[in-house]
Structure formats: structure tokens, C-alpha cells
All heavy atoms as a GROMACS GRO file, in nm:
protein
  547
    1MET      N    1  -7.388  -4.364  -5.300
    1MET     CA    2  -7.296  -4.448  -5.226
    1MET      C    3  -7.168  -4.369  -5.196
    1MET      O    4  -7.120  -4.292  -5.279
    1MET     CB    5  -7.265  -4.573  -5.306
    1MET     CG    6  -7.181  -4.672  -5.229
    1MET     SD    7  -7.184  -4.831  -5.313
    1MET     CE    8  -7.024  -4.885  -5.271
    2ALA      N    9  -7.116  -4.389  -5.077
    2ALA     CA   10  -6.996  -4.315  -5.035
    2ALA      C   11  -6.874  -4.365  -5.112
    2ALA      O   12  -6.860  -4.482  -5.143
    2ALA     CB   13  -6.974  -4.333  -4.886
    3GLN      N   14  -6.787  -4.270  -5.140
    3GLN     CA   15  -6.659  -4.302  -5.201
    3GLN      C   16  -6.572  -4.374  -5.099
    3GLN      O   17  -6.587  -4.353  -4.978
    3GLN     CB   18  -6.588  -4.174  -5.247
    3GLN     CG   19  -6.659  -4.100  -5.356
    3GLN     CD   20  -6.645  -4.169  -5.490
    3GLN    OE1   21  -6.542  -4.228  -5.519
    3GLN    NE2   22  -6.748  -4.163  -5.570
    4ILE      N   23  -6.480  -4.454  -5.146
    4ILE     CA   24  -6.390  -4.527  -5.057
    4ILE      C   25  -6.310  -4.430  -4.969
    4ILE      O   26  -6.285  -4.457  -4.851
    4ILE     CB   27  -6.298  -4.623  -5.136
    4ILE    CG1   28  -6.222  -4.715  -5.042
    4ILE    CG2   29  -6.201  -4.545  -5.223
    4ILE    CD1   30  -6.306  -4.821  -4.981
    5GLU      N   31  -6.274  -4.315  -5.025
    5GLU     CA   32  -6.199  -4.215  -4.948
    5GLU      C   33  -6.283  -4.161  -4.832
    5GLU      O   34  -6.229  -4.137  -4.723
    5GLU     CB   35  -6.153  -4.100  -5.038
    5GLU     CG   36  -6.055  -4.140  -5.145
    5GLU     CD   37  -6.118  -4.195  -5.272
    5GLU    OE1   38  -6.243  -4.208  -5.277
    5GLU    OE2   39  -6.044  -4.226  -5.366
    6GLU      N   40  -6.412  -4.141  -4.854
    6GLU     CA   41  -6.500  -4.093  -4.748
    6GLU      C   42  -6.514  -4.197  -4.638
    6GLU      O   43  -6.513  -4.164  -4.519
    6GLU     CB   44  -6.638  -4.056  -4.804
    6GLU     CG   45  -6.635  -3.935  -4.894
    6GLU     CD   46  -6.764  -3.914  -4.969
    6GLU    OE1   47  -6.844  -4.009  -4.982
    6GLU    OE2   48  -6.785  -3.801  -5.016
    7LEU      N   49  -6.527  -4.322  -4.678
    7LEU     CA   50  -6.536  -4.430  -4.580
    7LEU      C   51  -6.408  -4.439  -4.498
    7LEU      O   52  -6.412  -4.458  -4.375
    7LEU     CB   53  -6.565  -4.563  -4.649
    7LEU     CG   54  -6.700  -4.573  -4.720
    7LEU    CD1   55  -6.708  -4.702  -4.801
    7LEU    CD2   56  -6.814  -4.561  -4.621
    8GLU      N   57  -6.296  -4.425  -4.564
    8GLU     CA   58  -6.167  -4.431  -4.494
    8GLU      C   59  -6.154  -4.313  -4.397
    8GLU      O   60  -6.109  -4.329  -4.284
    8GLU     CB   61  -6.054  -4.430  -4.597
    8GLU     CG   62  -5.918  -4.461  -4.541
    8GLU     CD   63  -5.905  -4.603  -4.488
    8GLU    OE1   64  -5.986  -4.691  -4.523
    8GLU    OE2   65  -5.810  -4.627  -4.410
    9MET      N   66  -6.196  -4.194  -4.442
    9MET     CA   67  -6.189  -4.078  -4.352
    9MET      C   68  -6.281  -4.097  -4.233
    9MET      O   69  -6.244  -4.064  -4.120
    9MET     CB   70  -6.228  -3.951  -4.430
    9MET     CG   71  -6.205  -3.823  -4.353
    9MET     SD   72  -6.031  -3.784  -4.325
    9MET     CE   73  -6.015  -3.820  -4.154
   10ASP      N   74  -6.399  -4.151  -4.255
   10ASP     CA   75  -6.491  -4.179  -4.144
   10ASP      C   76  -6.426  -4.272  -4.041
   10ASP      O   77  -6.445  -4.254  -3.921
   10ASP     CB   78  -6.620  -4.242  -4.195
   10ASP     CG   79  -6.709  -4.143  -4.270
   10ASP    OD1   80  -6.687  -4.021  -4.256
   10ASP    OD2   81  -6.799  -4.189  -4.342
   11ALA      N   82  -6.350  -4.367  -4.089
   11ALA     CA   83  -6.286  -4.463  -3.999
   11ALA      C   84  -6.176  -4.399  -3.915
   11ALA      O   85  -6.144  -4.447  -3.807
   11ALA     CB   86  -6.226  -4.579  -4.080
   12HIS      N   87  -6.121  -4.287  -3.963
   12HIS     CA   88  -6.009  -4.224  -3.893
   12HIS      C   89  -6.042  -4.088  -3.831
   12HIS      O   90  -5.956  -4.026  -3.769
   12HIS     CB   91  -5.891  -4.208  -3.990
   12HIS     CG   92  -5.836  -4.339  -4.037
   12HIS    ND1   93  -5.757  -4.419  -3.958
   12HIS    CD2   94  -5.853  -4.404  -4.153
   12HIS    CE1   95  -5.727  -4.528  -4.024
   12HIS    NE2   96  -5.784  -4.522  -4.143
   13ARG      N   97  -6.164  -4.044  -3.848
   13ARG     CA   98  -6.202  -3.910  -3.801
   13ARG      C   99  -6.182  -3.891  -3.651
   13ARG      O  100  -6.129  -3.789  -3.607
   13ARG     CB  101  -6.346  -3.880  -3.840
   13ARG     CG  102  -6.385  -3.735  -3.809
   13ARG     CD  103  -6.514  -3.694  -3.877
   13ARG     NE  104  -6.484  -3.661  -4.017
   13ARG     CZ  105  -6.525  -3.733  -4.122
   13ARG    NH1  106  -6.600  -3.839  -4.105
   13ARG    NH2  107  -6.494  -3.697  -4.244
   14ALA      N  108  -6.220  -3.988  -3.571
   14ALA     CA  109  -6.204  -3.976  -3.425
   14ALA      C  110  -6.057  -3.962  -3.388
   14ALA      O  111  -6.022  -3.881  -3.301
   14ALA     CB  112  -6.266  -4.096  -3.354
   15GLN      N  113  -5.970  -4.036  -3.455
   15GLN     CA  114  -5.827  -4.027  -3.427
   15GLN      C  115  -5.773  -3.890  -3.469
   15GLN      O  116  -5.692  -3.830  -3.398
   15GLN     CB  117  -5.750  -4.138  -3.498
   15GLN     CG  118  -5.601  -4.137  -3.467
   15GLN     CD  119  -5.573  -4.159  -3.319
   15GLN    OE1  120  -5.626  -4.252  -3.260
   15GLN    NE2  121  -5.492  -4.074  -3.259
   16LEU      N  122  -5.818  -3.841  -3.584
   16LEU     CA  123  -5.775  -3.708  -3.629
   16LEU      C  124  -5.817  -3.601  -3.529
   16LEU      O  125  -5.737  -3.514  -3.492
   16LEU     CB  126  -5.835  -3.679  -3.767
   16LEU     CG  127  -5.804  -3.542  -3.827
   16LEU    CD1  128  -5.655  -3.527  -3.851
   16LEU    CD2  129  -5.882  -3.522  -3.955
   17ASN      N  130  -5.941  -3.609  -3.480
   17ASN     CA  131  -5.988  -3.513  -3.380
   17ASN      C  132  -5.906  -3.521  -3.252
   17ASN      O  133  -5.869  -3.417  -3.195
   17ASN     CB  134  -6.136  -3.536  -3.350
   17ASN     CG  135  -6.226  -3.496  -3.464
   17ASN    OD1  136  -6.186  -3.424  -3.554
   17ASN    ND2  137  -6.348  -3.545  -3.463
   18ALA      N  138  -5.875  -3.641  -3.208
   18ALA     CA  139  -5.794  -3.658  -3.087
   18ALA      C  140  -5.653  -3.602  -3.108
   18ALA      O  141  -5.597  -3.537  -3.018
   18ALA     CB  142  -5.787  -3.805  -3.048
   19ASP      N  143  -5.596  -3.624  -3.225
   19ASP     CA  144  -5.462  -3.572  -3.254
   19ASP      C  145  -5.462  -3.419  -3.252
   19ASP      O  146  -5.371  -3.356  -3.196
   19ASP     CB  147  -5.413  -3.621  -3.390
   19ASP     CG  148  -5.379  -3.768  -3.392
   19ASP    OD1  149  -5.366  -3.830  -3.284
   19ASP    OD2  150  -5.366  -3.823  -3.503
   20LEU      N  151  -5.565  -3.359  -3.311
   20LEU     CA  152  -5.573  -3.213  -3.311
   20LEU      C  153  -5.592  -3.158  -3.170
   20LEU      O  154  -5.534  -3.055  -3.133
   20LEU     CB  155  -5.686  -3.165  -3.402
   20LEU     CG  156  -5.656  -3.173  -3.552
   20LEU    CD1  157  -5.781  -3.143  -3.633
   20LEU    CD2  158  -5.544  -3.078  -3.589
   21ARG      N  159  -5.674  -3.226  -3.089
   21ARG     CA  160  -5.693  -3.183  -2.950
   21ARG      C  161  -5.560  -3.185  -2.875
   21ARG      O  162  -5.528  -3.092  -2.801
   21ARG     CB  163  -5.794  -3.276  -2.882
   21ARG     CG  164  -5.823  -3.242  -2.738
   21ARG     CD  165  -5.918  -3.126  -2.728
   21ARG     NE  166  -5.846  -3.010  -2.682
   21ARG     CZ  167  -5.894  -2.888  -2.678
   21ARG    NH1  168  -6.014  -2.862  -2.720
   21ARG    NH2  169  -5.823  -2.788  -2.634
   22ARG      N  170  -5.481  -3.291  -2.896
   22ARG     CA  171  -5.350  -3.299  -2.831
   22ARG      C  172  -5.257  -3.188  -2.880
   22ARG      O  173  -5.180  -3.132  -2.801
   22ARG     CB  174  -5.285  -3.436  -2.854
   22ARG     CG  175  -5.340  -3.544  -2.760
   22ARG     CD  176  -5.257  -3.671  -2.763
   22ARG     NE  177  -5.257  -3.737  -2.893
   22ARG     CZ  178  -5.353  -3.818  -2.937
   22ARG    NH1  179  -5.458  -3.843  -2.862
   22ARG    NH2  180  -5.344  -3.873  -3.055
   23LEU      N  181  -5.267  -3.153  -3.006
   23LEU     CA  182  -5.185  -3.044  -3.060
   23LEU      C  183  -5.222  -2.910  -2.996
   23LEU      O  184  -5.134  -2.833  -2.956
   23LEU     CB  185  -5.201  -3.039  -3.212
   23LEU     CG  186  -5.103  -2.955  -3.290
   23LEU    CD1  187  -4.959  -2.998  -3.264
   23LEU    CD2  188  -5.135  -2.963  -3.438
   24VAL      N  189  -5.351  -2.884  -2.982
   24VAL     CA  190  -5.396  -2.762  -2.915
   24VAL      C  191  -5.348  -2.762  -2.770
   24VAL      O  192  -5.294  -2.661  -2.721
   24VAL     CB  193  -5.549  -2.747  -2.923
   24VAL    CG1  194  -5.599  -2.634  -2.832
   24VAL    CG2  195  -5.593  -2.723  -3.067
   25ASP      N  196  -5.363  -2.874  -2.701
   25ASP     CA  197  -5.318  -2.884  -2.562
   25ASP      C  198  -5.168  -2.862  -2.550
   25ASP      O  199  -5.121  -2.796  -2.457
   25ASP     CB  200  -5.355  -3.020  -2.502
   25ASP     CG  201  -5.505  -3.037  -2.483
   25ASP    OD1  202  -5.578  -2.936  -2.487
   25ASP    OD2  203  -5.548  -3.153  -2.466
   26LYS      N  204  -5.092  -2.917  -2.644
   26LYS     CA  205  -4.946  -2.900  -2.643
   26LYS      C  206  -4.909  -2.752  -2.649
   26LYS      O  207  -4.829  -2.703  -2.569
   26LYS     CB  208  -4.885  -2.973  -2.763
   26LYS     CG  209  -4.738  -2.946  -2.784
   26LYS     CD  210  -4.687  -3.009  -2.913
   26LYS     CE  211  -4.545  -2.966  -2.940
   26LYS     NZ  212  -4.494  -3.023  -3.064
   27TYR      N  213  -4.968  -2.679  -2.744
   27TYR     CA  214  -4.934  -2.538  -2.759
   27TYR      C  215  -4.992  -2.453  -2.648
   27TYR      O  216  -4.933  -2.352  -2.610
   27TYR     CB  217  -4.971  -2.488  -2.899
   27TYR     CG  218  -4.869  -2.537  -2.998
   27TYR    CD1  219  -4.888  -2.653  -3.071
   27TYR    CD2  220  -4.748  -2.471  -3.014
   27TYR    CE1  221  -4.792  -2.701  -3.158
   27TYR    CE2  222  -4.651  -2.518  -3.099
   27TYR     CZ  223  -4.673  -2.632  -3.172
   27TYR     OH  224  -4.576  -2.679  -3.257
   28ARG      N  225  -5.105  -2.492  -2.592
   28ARG     CA  226  -5.159  -2.419  -2.477
   28ARG      C  227  -5.063  -2.432  -2.359
   28ARG      O  228  -5.038  -2.336  -2.287
   28ARG     CB  229  -5.298  -2.470  -2.439
   28ARG     CG  230  -5.361  -2.377  -2.338
   28ARG     CD  231  -5.505  -2.404  -2.304
   28ARG     NE  232  -5.574  -2.500  -2.384
   28ARG     CZ  233  -5.628  -2.611  -2.334
   28ARG    NH1  234  -5.619  -2.639  -2.207
   28ARG    NH2  235  -5.694  -2.694  -2.413
   29ALA      N  236  -5.005  -2.549  -2.341
   29ALA     CA  237  -4.907  -2.570  -2.234
   29ALA      C  238  -4.784  -2.483  -2.257
   29ALA      O  239  -4.730  -2.425  -2.163
   29ALA     CB  240  -4.869  -2.717  -2.225
   30ILE      N  241  -4.740  -2.474  -2.381
   30ILE     CA  242  -4.624  -2.390  -2.412
   30ILE      C  243  -4.653  -2.244  -2.380
   30ILE      O  244  -4.569  -2.174  -2.324
   30ILE     CB  245  -4.581  -2.409  -2.559
   30ILE    CG1  246  -4.524  -2.550  -2.578
   30ILE    CG2  247  -4.479  -2.304  -2.601
   30ILE    CD1  248  -4.501  -2.591  -2.723
   31PHE      N  249  -4.774  -2.198  -2.414
   31PHE     CA  250  -4.812  -2.061  -2.377
   31PHE      C  251  -4.799  -2.043  -2.226
   31PHE      O  252  -4.751  -1.940  -2.180
   31PHE     CB  253  -4.958  -2.034  -2.416
   31PHE     CG  254  -4.979  -1.974  -2.552
   31PHE    CD1  255  -4.948  -2.045  -2.667
   31PHE    CD2  256  -5.034  -1.848  -2.564
   31PHE    CE1  257  -4.971  -1.991  -2.792
   31PHE    CE2  258  -5.058  -1.793  -2.689
   31PHE     CZ  259  -5.026  -1.864  -2.804
   32GLY      N  260  -4.843  -2.142  -2.150
   32GLY     CA  261  -4.837  -2.134  -2.004
   32GLY      C  262  -4.695  -2.126  -1.952
   32GLY      O  263  -4.669  -2.060  -1.851
   33TRP      N  264  -4.602  -2.192  -2.020
   33TRP     CA  265  -4.462  -2.186  -1.977
   33TRP      C  266  -4.405  -2.046  -2.000
   33TRP      O  267  -4.329  -1.995  -1.919
   33TRP     CB  268  -4.375  -2.283  -2.058
   33TRP     CG  269  -4.410  -2.426  -2.046
   33TRP    CD1  270  -4.479  -2.489  -1.944
   33TRP    CD2  271  -4.380  -2.528  -2.141
   33TRP    NE1  272  -4.493  -2.623  -1.971
   33TRP    CE2  273  -4.433  -2.650  -2.091
   33TRP    CE3  274  -4.315  -2.528  -2.264
   33TRP    CZ2  275  -4.420  -2.769  -2.159
   33TRP    CZ3  276  -4.303  -2.649  -2.331
   33TRP    CH2  277  -4.355  -2.767  -2.279
   34ASP      N  278  -4.442  -1.986  -2.112
   34ASP     CA  279  -4.384  -1.857  -2.151
   34ASP      C  280  -4.454  -1.737  -2.087
   34ASP      O  281  -4.393  -1.632  -2.072
   34ASP     CB  282  -4.389  -1.841  -2.303
   34ASP     CG  283  -4.301  -1.942  -2.375
   34ASP    OD1  284  -4.208  -1.996  -2.312
   34ASP    OD2  285  -4.325  -1.969  -2.495
   35VAL      N  286  -4.580  -1.752  -2.052
   35VAL     CA  287  -4.658  -1.641  -1.998
   35VAL      C  288  -4.726  -1.688  -1.870
   35VAL      O  289  -4.827  -1.758  -1.875
   35VAL     CB  290  -4.764  -1.593  -2.100
   35VAL    CG1  291  -4.840  -1.473  -2.046
   35VAL    CG2  292  -4.702  -1.563  -2.235
   36PRO      N  293  -4.670  -1.653  -1.754
   36PRO     CA  294  -4.722  -1.706  -1.627
   36PRO      C  295  -4.872  -1.681  -1.604
   36PRO      O  296  -4.941  -1.768  -1.554
   36PRO     CB  297  -4.639  -1.634  -1.522
   36PRO     CG  298  -4.520  -1.584  -1.592
   36PRO     CD  299  -4.559  -1.564  -1.736
   37GLU      N  300  -4.922  -1.564  -1.639
   37GLU     CA  301  -5.063  -1.532  -1.615
   37GLU      C  302  -5.141  -1.533  -1.747
   37GLU      O  303  -5.214  -1.439  -1.778
   37GLU     CB  304  -5.074  -1.398  -1.545
   37GLU     CG  305  -5.012  -1.401  -1.406
   37GLU     CD  306  -5.021  -1.268  -1.335
   37GLU    OE1  307  -5.102  -1.182  -1.376
   37GLU    OE2  308  -4.946  -1.251  -1.239
   38VAL      N  309  -5.125  -1.640  -1.821
   38VAL     CA  310  -5.183  -1.651  -1.954
   38VAL      C  311  -5.335  -1.656  -1.948
   38VAL      O  312  -5.393  -1.714  -1.856
   38VAL     CB  313  -5.125  -1.774  -2.027
   38VAL    CG1  314  -5.174  -1.903  -1.964
   38VAL    CG2  315  -5.158  -1.770  -2.174
   39ASP      N  316  -5.399  -1.592  -2.045
   39ASP     CA  317  -5.544  -1.601  -2.064
   39ASP      C  318  -5.566  -1.728  -2.147
   39ASP      O  319  -5.543  -1.728  -2.269
   39ASP     CB  320  -5.593  -1.477  -2.137
   39ASP     CG  321  -5.742  -1.476  -2.163
   39ASP    OD1  322  -5.804  -1.585  -2.168
   39ASP    OD2  323  -5.797  -1.367  -2.182
   40GLU      N  324  -5.611  -1.836  -2.082
   40GLU     CA  325  -5.622  -1.965  -2.149
   40GLU      C  326  -5.721  -1.962  -2.265
   40GLU      O  327  -5.697  -2.023  -2.369
   40GLU     CB  328  -5.657  -2.074  -2.049
   40GLU     CG  329  -5.542  -2.106  -1.957
   40GLU     CD  330  -5.570  -2.225  -1.868
   40GLU    OE1  331  -5.657  -2.308  -1.903
   40GLU    OE2  332  -5.504  -2.234  -1.764
   41ALA      N  333  -5.833  -1.893  -2.248
   41ALA     CA  334  -5.933  -1.888  -2.356
   41ALA      C  335  -5.876  -1.816  -2.478
   41ALA      O  336  -5.892  -1.862  -2.591
   41ALA     CB  337  -6.059  -1.818  -2.307
   42LEU      N  338  -5.807  -1.705  -2.455
   42LEU     CA  339  -5.745  -1.632  -2.566
   42LEU      C  340  -5.635  -1.716  -2.630
   42LEU      O  341  -5.626  -1.725  -2.753
   42LEU     CB  342  -5.687  -1.499  -2.517
   42LEU     CG  343  -5.611  -1.418  -2.622
   42LEU    CD1  344  -5.700  -1.387  -2.743
   42LEU    CD2  345  -5.556  -1.290  -2.559
   43SER      N  346  -5.554  -1.781  -2.550
   43SER     CA  347  -5.448  -1.866  -2.603
   43SER      C  348  -5.505  -1.975  -2.692
   43SER      O  349  -5.455  -2.000  -2.801
   43SER     CB  350  -5.368  -1.931  -2.490
   43SER     OG  351  -5.301  -1.833  -2.415
   44GLU      N  352  -5.610  -2.041  -2.644
   44GLU     CA  353  -5.671  -2.149  -2.722
   44GLU      C  354  -5.728  -2.095  -2.853
   44GLU      O  355  -5.710  -2.156  -2.958
   44GLU     CB  356  -5.778  -2.219  -2.641
   44GLU     CG  357  -5.832  -2.342  -2.712
   44GLU     CD  358  -5.916  -2.428  -2.620
   44GLU    OE1  359  -5.858  -2.495  -2.533
   44GLU    OE2  360  -6.039  -2.425  -2.637
   45ARG      N  361  -5.792  -1.980  -2.848
   45ARG     CA  362  -5.848  -1.921  -2.970
   45ARG      C  363  -5.737  -1.887  -3.070
   45ARG      O  364  -5.749  -1.914  -3.190
   45ARG     CB  365  -5.931  -1.797  -2.935
   45ARG     CG  366  -6.013  -1.748  -3.052
   45ARG     CD  367  -6.118  -1.644  -3.014
   45ARG     NE  368  -6.060  -1.524  -2.955
   45ARG     CZ  369  -6.080  -1.486  -2.828
   45ARG    NH1  370  -6.155  -1.558  -2.747
   45ARG    NH2  371  -6.026  -1.376  -2.783
   46LEU      N  372  -5.626  -1.832  -3.021
   46LEU     CA  373  -5.513  -1.799  -3.109
   46LEU      C  374  -5.452  -1.925  -3.170
   46LEU      O  375  -5.416  -1.927  -3.288
   46LEU     CB  376  -5.406  -1.721  -3.032
   46LEU     CG  377  -5.445  -1.580  -2.987
   46LEU    CD1  378  -5.340  -1.523  -2.893
   46LEU    CD2  379  -5.465  -1.490  -3.108
   47ILE      N  380  -5.439  -2.029  -3.091
   47ILE     CA  381  -5.384  -2.155  -3.140
   47ILE      C  382  -5.474  -2.213  -3.248
   47ILE      O  383  -5.428  -2.254  -3.355
   47ILE     CB  384  -5.364  -2.254  -3.024
   47ILE    CG1  385  -5.253  -2.202  -2.930
   47ILE    CG2  386  -5.330  -2.393  -3.076
   47ILE    CD1  387  -5.252  -2.269  -2.793
   48ILE      N  388  -5.603  -2.217  -3.222
   48ILE     CA  389  -5.697  -2.274  -3.319
   48ILE      C  390  -5.698  -2.190  -3.447
   48ILE      O  391  -5.699  -2.246  -3.558
   48ILE     CB  392  -5.837  -2.287  -3.257
   48ILE    CG1  393  -5.834  -2.396  -3.149
   48ILE    CG2  394  -5.943  -2.317  -3.363
   48ILE    CD1  395  -5.957  -2.401  -3.061
   49ASP      N  396  -5.694  -2.058  -3.435
   49ASP     CA  397  -5.686  -1.972  -3.554
   49ASP      C  398  -5.560  -2.001  -3.634
   49ASP      O  399  -5.562  -2.006  -3.758
   49ASP     CB  400  -5.691  -1.825  -3.515
   49ASP     CG  401  -5.828  -1.779  -3.468
   49ASP    OD1  402  -5.928  -1.852  -3.490
   49ASP    OD2  403  -5.835  -1.669  -3.408
   50SER      N  404  -5.449  -2.022  -3.565
   50SER     CA  405  -5.324  -2.053  -3.633
   50SER      C  406  -5.330  -2.188  -3.703
   50SER      O  407  -5.280  -2.204  -3.815
   50SER     CB  408  -5.207  -2.052  -3.534
   50SER     OG  409  -5.184  -1.921  -3.489
   51LEU      N  410  -5.394  -2.286  -3.639
   51LEU     CA  411  -5.412  -2.416  -3.704
   51LEU      C  412  -5.498  -2.402  -3.829
   51LEU      O  413  -5.467  -2.463  -3.933
   51LEU     CB  414  -5.477  -2.515  -3.607
   51LEU     CG  415  -5.388  -2.570  -3.496
   51LEU    CD1  416  -5.471  -2.649  -3.396
   51LEU    CD2  417  -5.278  -2.656  -3.554
   52ARG      N  418  -5.603  -2.322  -3.823
   52ARG     CA  419  -5.688  -2.301  -3.940
   52ARG      C  420  -5.609  -2.238  -4.055
   52ARG      O  421  -5.623  -2.278  -4.171
   52ARG     CB  422  -5.808  -2.212  -3.906
   52ARG     CG  423  -5.917  -2.283  -3.835
   52ARG     CD  424  -6.045  -2.200  -3.831
   52ARG     NE  425  -6.146  -2.276  -3.760
   52ARG     CZ  426  -6.189  -2.246  -3.638
   52ARG    NH1  427  -6.145  -2.140  -3.575
   52ARG    NH2  428  -6.281  -2.321  -3.580
   53ARG      N  429  -5.528  -2.137  -4.023
   53ARG     CA  430  -5.446  -2.072  -4.126
   53ARG      C  431  -5.347  -2.172  -4.186
   53ARG      O  432  -5.326  -2.174  -4.308
   53ARG     CB  433  -5.375  -1.950  -4.071
   53ARG     CG  434  -5.466  -1.829  -4.056
   53ARG     CD  435  -5.390  -1.700  -4.034
   53ARG     NE  436  -5.309  -1.702  -3.914
   53ARG     CZ  437  -5.353  -1.673  -3.791
   53ARG    NH1  438  -5.479  -1.640  -3.773
   53ARG    NH2  439  -5.272  -1.678  -3.688
   54ALA      N  440  -5.287  -2.254  -4.102
   54ALA     CA  441  -5.193  -2.355  -4.150
   54ALA      C  442  -5.264  -2.455  -4.241
   54ALA      O  443  -5.210  -2.493  -4.346
   54ALA     CB  444  -5.125  -2.427  -4.032
   55LEU      N  445  -5.384  -2.497  -4.203
   55LEU     CA  446  -5.460  -2.588  -4.288
   55LEU      C  447  -5.497  -2.523  -4.421
   55LEU      O  448  -5.492  -2.588  -4.526
   55LEU     CB  449  -5.585  -2.637  -4.215
   55LEU     CG  450  -5.561  -2.736  -4.102
   55LEU    CD1  451  -5.690  -2.757  -4.022
   55LEU    CD2  452  -5.508  -2.868  -4.155
   56ASP      N  453  -5.533  -2.396  -4.418
   56ASP     CA  454  -5.562  -2.323  -4.542
   56ASP      C  455  -5.438  -2.320  -4.632
   56ASP      O  456  -5.449  -2.341  -4.753
   56ASP     CB  457  -5.608  -2.181  -4.513
   56ASP     CG  458  -5.747  -2.174  -4.451
   56ASP    OD1  459  -5.821  -2.275  -4.458
   56ASP    OD2  460  -5.780  -2.067  -4.395
   57ASP      N  461  -5.322  -2.295  -4.573
   57ASP     CA  462  -5.197  -2.294  -4.651
   57ASP      C  463  -5.170  -2.431  -4.713
   57ASP      O  464  -5.134  -2.441  -4.830
   57ASP     CB  465  -5.078  -2.254  -4.563
   57ASP     CG  466  -5.080  -2.108  -4.521
   57ASP    OD1  467  -5.156  -2.029  -4.583
   57ASP    OD2  468  -5.008  -2.074  -4.426
   58ILE      N  469  -5.189  -2.536  -4.634
   58ILE     CA  470  -5.167  -2.672  -4.684
   58ILE      C  471  -5.265  -2.702  -4.798
   58ILE      O  472  -5.227  -2.761  -4.899
   58ILE     CB  473  -5.180  -2.774  -4.569
   58ILE    CG1  474  -5.064  -2.757  -4.471
   58ILE    CG2  475  -5.188  -2.917  -4.623
   58ILE    CD1  476  -5.083  -2.830  -4.339
   59GLU      N  477  -5.389  -2.660  -4.781
   59GLU     CA  478  -5.489  -2.683  -4.885
   59GLU      C  479  -5.451  -2.612  -5.015
   59GLU      O  480  -5.460  -2.668  -5.124
   59GLU     CB  481  -5.626  -2.637  -4.838
   59GLU     CG  482  -5.739  -2.666  -4.935
   59GLU     CD  483  -5.875  -2.627  -4.881
   59GLU    OE1  484  -5.884  -2.529  -4.805
   59GLU    OE2  485  -5.972  -2.696  -4.914
   60ARG      N  486  -5.405  -2.485  -5.005
   60ARG     CA  487  -5.362  -2.411  -5.122
   60ARG      C  488  -5.243  -2.478  -5.190
   60ARG      O  489  -5.237  -2.489  -5.313
   60ARG     CB  490  -5.328  -2.267  -5.085
   60ARG     CG  491  -5.449  -2.176  -5.074
   60ARG     CD  492  -5.410  -2.029  -5.064
   60ARG     NE  493  -5.344  -2.000  -4.937
   60ARG     CZ  494  -5.406  -1.974  -4.823
   60ARG    NH1  495  -5.539  -1.975  -4.819
   60ARG    NH2  496  -5.340  -1.947  -4.714
   61GLN      N  497  -5.147  -2.523  -5.111
   61GLN     CA  498  -5.029  -2.590  -5.166
   61GLN      C  499  -5.069  -2.719  -5.237
   61GLN      O  500  -5.018  -2.751  -5.344
   61GLN     CB  501  -4.927  -2.619  -5.056
   61GLN     CG  502  -4.863  -2.494  -5.001
   61GLN     CD  503  -4.786  -2.519  -4.872
   61GLN    OE1  504  -4.783  -2.630  -4.820
   61GLN    NE2  505  -4.725  -2.414  -4.819
   62ALA      N  506  -5.160  -2.795  -5.177
   62ALA     CA  507  -5.205  -2.920  -5.239
   62ALA      C  508  -5.278  -2.892  -5.370
   62ALA      O  509  -5.257  -2.963  -5.470
   62ALA     CB  510  -5.295  -2.997  -5.142
   63ALA      N  511  -5.361  -2.788  -5.372
   63ALA     CA  512  -5.433  -2.754  -5.495
   63ALA      C  513  -5.336  -2.711  -5.604
   63ALA      O  514  -5.352  -2.750  -5.721
   63ALA     CB  515  -5.534  -2.641  -5.466
   64ALA      N  516  -5.234  -2.634  -5.566
   64ALA     CA  517  -5.135  -2.590  -5.665
   64ALA      C  518  -5.056  -2.710  -5.719
   64ALA      O  519  -5.023  -2.713  -5.839
   64ALA     CB  520  -5.041  -2.488  -5.602
   65ALA      N  521  -5.030  -2.806  -5.635
   65ALA     CA  522  -4.953  -2.924  -5.679
   65ALA      C  523  -5.034  -3.012  -5.774
   65ALA      O  524  -4.976  -3.082  -5.857
   65ALA     CB  525  -4.910  -3.005  -5.557
   66ARG      N  526  -5.167  -3.005  -5.766
   66ARG     CA  527  -5.253  -3.086  -5.853
   66ARG      C  528  -5.267  -3.025  -5.993
   66ARG      O  529  -5.315  -3.090  -6.084
   66ARG     CB  530  -5.392  -3.103  -5.791
   66ARG     CG  531  -5.394  -3.199  -5.674
   66ARG     CD  532  -5.537  -3.230  -5.631
   66ARG     NE  533  -5.611  -3.113  -5.586
   66ARG     CZ  534  -5.617  -3.070  -5.460
   66ARG    NH1  535  -5.550  -3.134  -5.366
   66ARG    NH2  536  -5.689  -2.965  -5.427
   67ARG      N  537  -5.229  -2.901  -6.008
   67ARG     CA  538  -5.247  -2.832  -6.138
   67ARG      C  539  -5.147  -2.876  -6.238
   67ARG      O  540  -5.045  -2.918  -6.229
   67ARG     CB  541  -5.238  -2.681  -6.120
   67ARG     CG  542  -5.353  -2.628  -6.041
   67ARG     CD  543  -5.346  -2.479  -6.031
   67ARG     NE  544  -5.442  -2.435  -5.931
   67ARG     CZ  545  -5.429  -2.326  -5.861
   67ARG    NH1  546  -5.327  -2.247  -5.878
   67ARG    NH2  547  -5.522  -2.292  -5.775
   0.00000   0.00000   0.00000
């Protein structure tokens, strides 16, 4: 049986995905303002990589706080 936390995450997963998509779009737009001939695919990949690194940092901080 699923944990209550898993059920709650399932209920909010679509919203979380939409929020992340908007965040990627926000930073892709900023790249476009700063670099007129921006490579959109490269920009998106860099943004997503940065989000992954930020999430890894948050995960490490959370784990350290639980100790």
C-alpha cells in the first residue's frame, strides 16, 4: 500500500511538472534577451543541467539537516 506521502506527491506531480516547465521557459527567455542569436537547444540543456545540480544541492542539504 502506498504511503500517504506518495499519494500526496501523486496528487501534485502534474503541478510540479508544470511549474518546472515554466521555470525552464523563464530562463530560456532570459537567455534570449541576453544573447540575440541564442542556441535554444543548448540553452535549454544548460538550464536543465543547472536545475539538476540545484536539486542535488538541495537534496544534500536536506540529508545533512536530518542527521
